[in-house]
N, C-alpha and C positions, 0 to 999 in steps of 0.2 A: 787116513782121513776119510770120513764117510761122505758119500755123495748126497747132496740135498735133494729131497723129493717133496714136493708140495701137492697135496690133493685138494683141489677146489671143488666144492659142491654147494647145492642150494637147499639140501634137506629133503628133497623129494624121494619117493621110494626107489627110483632108478639110482639116484645118487648114493643113498644109504646102502643099497645092495652092492654097488660098485666099490664103495669104501670097504665093505666087509670082504669082498672077493679079491680086490686088487690091492688097495693101499695096505691092508693088513697082511697081505701075502709077501710083501717086500722083506728081504732079509735085514733085520735090524743091525746086524754086524756090518753091513755094507751101505745102508741108506739111513739118513736122518730124515724121518718122515714127519711132516707137519700137515695136519688136516685143518682146512680153512672152510668154515661154513659161511658162505657169502650172504646168506639170508640174515645171519646174526652179526656178521662183520662186513657190512656193506662198504665201509671205508677202505676195504682191500680190493674192491672191484677193479679199480684202475691198475693196481699192481698185477692182478690176474691178466688184464688186457695187455699190459706191457710184456708179460711173459709169453704172450701168444695164444692165450686161452680165448676161444671163440664161443664155446658152449660148455656147460657142465653136465655131468662130471668130467673132470679133466685132471690128469696127473702130469706135473712138470718135473722131469728128472734131469738134473744137471743143466737146466736151462732150456731143455727141449720139451715142448708141450705134446701130450698124447691125449686125444679126445676119446672118451669111452662112452659108447652108446650115444644117446641123445636125451638129455633131460630138459634143458632150457638154454636158449641163447643168452650169452652174457649181457647183451643189451636189454633183455627183458628184466634183469635183476636191478637195473638202475632206477626202476620205479617211476 
């Protein structure tokens, strides 16, 4: 069974580069990767918050959040 990995981002240049460098580097044989663009899928912001995401870009692997660099606080995406 593959480990779920969700990459949350907001579409900024920091986020796009992190997706390219980090999320796409995960072994597809081990991880089921989902990329969520919170700027386009704002209905999933609460989901990201419940997963422990404080800022984007962030990668949640197996329920553990990992914050990558700093693009924007999650609260700033709520509009």
